[in-house]
N, C-alpha and C positions, 0 to 999 in steps of 0.2 A: 221521353215521357211514358213510353209503353214498357219500360224496364221495371222489374219487380222491386228494385231499390230506388224507385222514382223520387221519394221524399229526400233521400240522401243526396241525390243529384240536384234537387231543387235547393237544398241547403247550401250545397257547394257553389251553385251559381249565385245565390244571395251573398255568400262570403266574398266572391269575386267582385260583385257589384259594389259591396261596401268598400272594398279596397280601392276600386276605381273612384268612388265618390270622396273617400278620405284623402286621396291624392289629388283631388280636383283635376282628374284626367281629361275631362271634356265638359263642354256646355252645349245646350241645345240651341240651335239658331236656324234661321231660314237659309237654304243653300243660295249663296250669291250667284249672280249671273256669270256664266263662263267657267264656273267651277264644277267639279264632279265629286261625288261621294264614293269612297272606297267601300267595298262590301266586307263583311266579317263572318266569323262562325265560332261556335263553341267547340272546344276540344276537351274530351273527358278522359280521365285516367284514374285507375285504382292504384294507390301507392302503398307499399308495405314499409312501414316505419321501422327503424332499427331497434327502438326501445320498447315497442308495444306489439302485441299480437293482433290487435285490431287494424284492419286496412283503413286507409284514409281516402275518401272520395274527393277528387279534385277536379274542378272545372276551370278552364282558362279561356278567356276571350282572346281570339287571335284575328288580327286584321289581315285581309288578303293583299299583302304588300306586293305581290308579283304584278299587280296592276299599276304600281307607281311608275312615274316617268322621271328619268334623270333630268336635273336642272329645274324641274317644277316642284316635285315632291321631296327630292333629296339631292345631295351633292356627294360628299364623301361618306363611305360606309365602313371603312376599315377600323377594326378595334383589336387591340392585343389581348391575348390570354397568357397566363404564366406558363413558361416552358416546363416540360416534365423534368428536364435536367435541373432546373432551379428548385423544384419541389424535392427531388432526391438529395441535392446538396444540403438544403436546409434541414431535412429530416436526418441526414447523416450528422450534421452539426449538433442537432438536438440530442441524438443518441449518445455521441461521445462526450458532450458537455452536460448531459442530464438536464436538459431544458424542458420547460413546460410547453406543451403543444395543445392549443385550444382551437376548436372549430366553430364557425358560425355560418349561418345561411341567411341570405337576404330574401325576405318575402317579396314577391312580385317586383323583382329587381328592375325590370325594364320600365316599370311605371314611374320610376323616379327621374328618368332622363327628361330634360327640358327640350322642347322642339324649337327649331329655328326656321321652320317652314309652315305655311298655312295649309293644313290638311283637314279634310272633312271625311266623315264616315257615316254610313247608315246607322239607324238605331238598332239596338241589340234584339235579336230574335227572342220573343217571349217577354221582353221588357219595353215594348213600345208604349210611350205615354199616351193616354186617351186624350183626344182633343188636339194633340200635337203630332199626328201621324205623318204630316208632311215635313216635319223638322228633321234636321240632321245633327250629328255630333261634331262640333268643332274641337279638334284635339288640342289640348294645352300641354299634355305630357305624352311621351312616346308610349306605345303599346306593343305587345308581342306581335310579331309578324311584320312590323314596319322595317324597311331595309336599314334605316339608320338607328334602330332601337338600341343595338349593342354599343354603338359608338357613343350615343348620347348618354347612356348609363355609365360608361367608362369615364367620360369627361366629368360627369357629376361626381363620381366617386373620387376621382383624382383631385378635384378641387376641395372636397371635404377633407381628404387626407392631408393636403397641403395646409389647410387651416389648423390641423392638429399638430403641425410641426414635423410631419413625415415627408421624406423626399423619395421619389422613385429612383431606382438604380438605372444607370444608362445602359447596362448590359441586358436588363429585363425590365420593361416598363410596368410590369404587374407585380414587382417586388418592391415594397415600401419599407424603409428603415428609419428608425429614430434612435440616435445614440445618446446615452446619458453618461454621467461621469464614470460610473462603475458598471453600467449595464446597457442593454439594447433591447429593442423589440422589433421583430421582423414580421411583416404581414404579406401573405401571398394571396392573390386574387385570381380565381378562375371563373369568370362570368359572375355567378352569384355565390360561389363557394369560397369561403375565406378561412385561411389558416393563420393563426397568430402564434409566434414562437418567441420565448424570452425566459429569463431566469426568474423575474419577479412577477408573481401572480397578480399582485395589486395593480401593477402597471398595465397588464393585459386587461384586467377588469375595468380599469379606467378608460382604456381605448374602446372597449365594448360599450360602455355607458355613453361615450361621446358619439359613437357611430349610431347607437340606438336613438339619439336625439334627431339625427338626420334621416335615418331609414328604419323601416320596420324589420327588425332582426329576430332571428331565432338562435338562441344560444344552445349549441349541441354538446358543450362540455369538452372533455379530453377527446382527442381525435380517435375515431374507430374505423372510419371508412372515408376515402376521398376519391371521387371519380370512378367508383366501382372497384377500387383497390382497398383490400382490408389492411389495416395497420395493426400489428401486434407489438406490444412493448413489454420488456422485462427490465424495469428500472434498476433492479438490484444488480444485474450483470451488465447494465448499460447497453442493452441490445434493442434494436428496433427492426422489425421485419415488414416487408411489403409483399403481399401475395394476391393472386387473382384466381384462386381455386374456384370460387363461386361463379365467376365470369366464365371460366373455361367449361365448367360443368353445365352451364346454361347454353353455351355455344355448341357443344358436341351433339346433343340430341337433335338440334336443328338440321344436322347433316347426317343423321342416323349413324353416328360414330360413338355413341355412349357405351356400347358393348363390344367395340372393336378390339382386336388383339393388340396388346401393348408391344412397342418396339423400343430399342435402347438408344437410338440416335435420331436427330431431327430429319436427316436426309441420308439415305443409304448411298454407297458409292456406285451402285448399279444404275442410278438415275443420271444418265447423261442427257439432260434436257436440251432440246434445240427446236428450231422452227420446223424441222422435218416431221416432228410429231404432231404438228397442227393439222386439223382436218383439211383435206383437199377436195373431197366430193361434197355435193349438196346433201347427201344422206348423212354423212359424218357431221357436217355443220348443224343439220337439223337435230341430230342426236345430242350434240353438245349444248344446244340452246336450252335443253331441259335441265342442264346441270348448273347449279348456283355457284359457278366458279368464282366470279368477282366478289360475291357476298362472303364466300368462305375465306378468300384471301384477305379481304378487309377485316373480318373477325379475328383472323390470326395476327394481322398487323397491329391491332389495338393491344393485344397481349404482348407482342414483341416490343412495341414502343414504350410500354409502361414498366414492365418488370422482367421481361424474358429475352436477354441478349443471346441466349443459347440458340434461339430459333431465327435470329436475324438473317443469317446467311441463307437458310432454307427458304424463308419468306421472300427474300430478295430475288432468289432464282425463280420461284413460281410466279412472281409478280411480272416478270418479263413477257409473259404470254397471255396477259389479260385480254388483249384485243382478239386473239384467236386461239383459245386453249384446245388441246386435244385430250384424248383419253389418258395418254401417258402422263401428261401434266396433272390431270385430275388425280391420278394414282399417287403422285408426289404430294399433292395437297392432303390427301387422306393419310399418307404416311406421317406427315407433320402432326396431324390430329391424333394419330395413334400414339405418337411420342408424347404429346401433351396429356393424353389420357393417363399415361403412366407417371407423369411428372407434374400433375396439376397442383400438388402440395408444395412444390419447390418455392422457397422463399428467398427474396433478395434481402440480405441482412446487412445492417450497419451497426457499428459500435465495436466490432471485434478487432479493428486496427486503429492506427493513429489517424487523427484528422489531417492527413497530408495528401495532397493531390499528386497522383502518379499516372503517367500515360503509357500505353502499349500500342504499338503499330505493327501491322503485318500486311502482306500482299501475296496473292497467288500470281501465277504467270499465265496470261492468255487463257483463263478458265472458261470464258464464254465461247462456246463452240461456234456460234453464228458469226460473230464479228471479231473474235480473238482479242477482245478487250480483257484487261485484268480487273480483279476486285480489290478495292482498298478496304481495310478494316482498322478501326481503332477502338480502344477501350480506356476509359478514364476511371480510376478507382479513387475513392475518398472514404476515410473512416471504415475501411474493411469491406466496402461494397462498391459496385459499379454505379456511377452517377451519369455516365454518358457513353454511348456506343454508336457505331455506324458500320454498316456493311453495304458498299455501293460500287457499282461499275465505274471504272475510270472513264473520263471523257475522251481520251485518246488511246490509240493502240500503242502500248509500250513495246519497244524493240529489244529490251533486255530486262533481266531480273532486277538489275540495279535501278533502271528507270522506273519500273513498277513499284519497287520499294520506296524510291525517292518521292514519287507522287503520293503514295500512301502516307509517308511521313509528313508531307506538307499539309495534308488534311488533318492529321492528328495534332500537329503543332498549332494550326489555326484554332482548333477547338480548345487546346490547352491555354492559349493566350486569352481567349474569351472567358474561360473559367477562372483564370488567374485574375483578370480584371473584375469579374463578378465577386470573387472571394474577397478581394481587397476593398471593394465597395461595402461589403458586409463588415469589414474591419478585421479580416484575418489574413495574415501574411506568413509565408514560409521562406526558409533560406534558399532552397533550390527547387526548381520545377523541372522534372526530368521526364523525357519521353524515351522509353526503351524500344529498341529496334533490333531484330535478330539478323540483320544483314550488314556485315562490316563494311562492304564497299559503299553502300548508301550513306553510312555514317561518315566515311572519308570524303565522299563527294560533297557532303554538307559542310564539313569543316574546312575543306581546302578548295579554293576556286581554280584548281588546275585545269588547264585546257586539255581536252582529250578527244581524240577522233570519235570515240564511242559514246561520248556524252554531250557533244556539241549540239545535237538536235533537240535536247530536252528543252521544253518550252520555258521561256524566260520567267513566266509567272511563278514557277516553282522555286526559282533561285532566291526569292525573298528570305528563305530560311537562313541562308548564309549571313545576311545582314542582321537578322534577329539573333542568331547565335553569337555574332561578334558583339552585339549590344548586351549580351548576357541576359536576354529575356527568358531563356530556358536552356536546357542542355539535352543532348541526345547521347545515349549510352547503349552499349552492346548488351544483349541478354541472350541466353541460350534459347533455342527454339522450344525446348521442353518446358521452359518457364514463361513463355509468352502467351498471356491470356487472350490476346486478340486473334490467335490462330483459328479459333472456332468461327470467326467472322468472315473468313475468306475461303474456306474449303470444308468438305465433309471429313469428319475425324472418326477414328475408332473410339469405342466407348471409354477406354482408360484415359486417352488424351482429352476427350471431351470433359470427363470428370475433373481433370486437373484444371482445365480452363474455367470450368464452372466454379471451382473453389477459389481461384484467383479473383473471379468476378463477384465473390461473396454470395453465391447461390447455394443455399443450404437446404437439404431435404430433412423432413421432420425426424428421421431416424438417426441423423448425425448430431 
């Protein structure tokens, strides 16, 4: 109330109160004996809208849900959100088939969820009713801050979509599909962000109207941005790009890296990171406590998970030292940021290839200096761009290159089968599902269950691939190392090879 924009904040709070009353979120009652009222607070934020230059002042009432007791105020709290892989697959489909992509936002999404527990809350600061100061709010709908708010909202949304004839896919419970005789509409839900994809605009508009009857919706038109990722589209050439330039340029200044010298690779070969570089004295530990190591790695991780498979290996390596990072580890994190500064405009592009799912798998051998475990990497491409990738330490120590490659192939095949199931649920099938591997011995071990003294120790759980191959669920084929796009997920590479891997992954710089 002491802010210079006091009236704008008052209006924002009034808007929130209107939303609460329209939704019949609570009623004033006397607090029953043996019950307690949760506290609440106002949260304020200035939001910059995509389509206007004027900032929007937003006030949100949040319950202090950390005081809730399990079994009394809540039971289950898990709620799904759409996988990034699903978003990329559907955007790849939209690019190659030239589909419409519309975006919607649910206003005050959590207020729509119905509560199944008796919960009381104190009256709102600044809005206490005169003459009823000793009354409390009995909640009828869930509010922001409640532990079960997200779950109750998802259950409500799921039931409304079911009424409209949409069914959720078993592969991803936040992807809803309805098939018509000649068409389909796909809906993706990430908390309160909604993407609808389909050929027929009138069918999408009809879905929007039906949803607007149940929820307060904001129609954002053709998609421009989702989860901080900018979407660029050239429908004439059937191309769609995802990029995080704005996000990267916001992250770099936080760590004083906005003017750092640019480098050409995510991690240089001279970084042989291990636990010996962790601080050993109290002075070194105190020195490293001032460094925002975990925050920096987390910021890099979001870019890696969404659009940047090229930094997956580097981020995986620096993540191993989160509990006790040293100066040398911090230099590696800064190196990744220097690489991002030079490649912030790199776009993940779909539409340049056929809408066919292809897998690549690779492994290094005992790359982790501390415990000699190997790194598995896989890359799944669809419609000219990468839709899924992973760079992860293997759970056991591989005793040979064959074993390391075999374990990596198992991870890639699991992902391919999940994606095959997801694509088929959307109504798209292809003749062959191929995973490319650059190790001939691992391929032979997959196809032939020969007993061999050097392979008998390999864990039984990886041998399911043989049965899957016999059932023709997928195929494994040889590819030359030079053409294996997943190479960048298992080791540091020279600039030329990194460029080849990026082009296989559909990562395009603006100059190309």
